[in-house]
C-alpha positions, 0 to 999 in steps of 0.5 A: 242240218235242217229239221226238214225241208218242205216241198211244194209240188203241183200245189200240194205240200210234202216234206223231206226230213234229215237232209240239207236243202242244198243236197235236195237242190243238187238232186233236183238239178241232176234230174233236170240235167238228164231230163227227169228223175224221182224225188222221194218225199214224205206225204201227210202229217203224223205218220208220213207215207213215203212217195216219189215225185216225178221231177221234169222240166216245166213242173214247179217245185218249191223248197222251204228250209225249216231249221232245226233247234 
């Protein structure tokens, strides 16, 4: 399992902890298949704040797998 997955959306960095990158890819694909959906991510460093990103066609989302120990 990944330590975290870094998510870049709208030019801003976010992260998701404790999830596998393939699961996140599948969640994004499912959202796009129905037209849109929300992806819950962490915003900020240190004490992260949970936020939701609207996933829609045409919006760039980049995932970077950060491996665990």
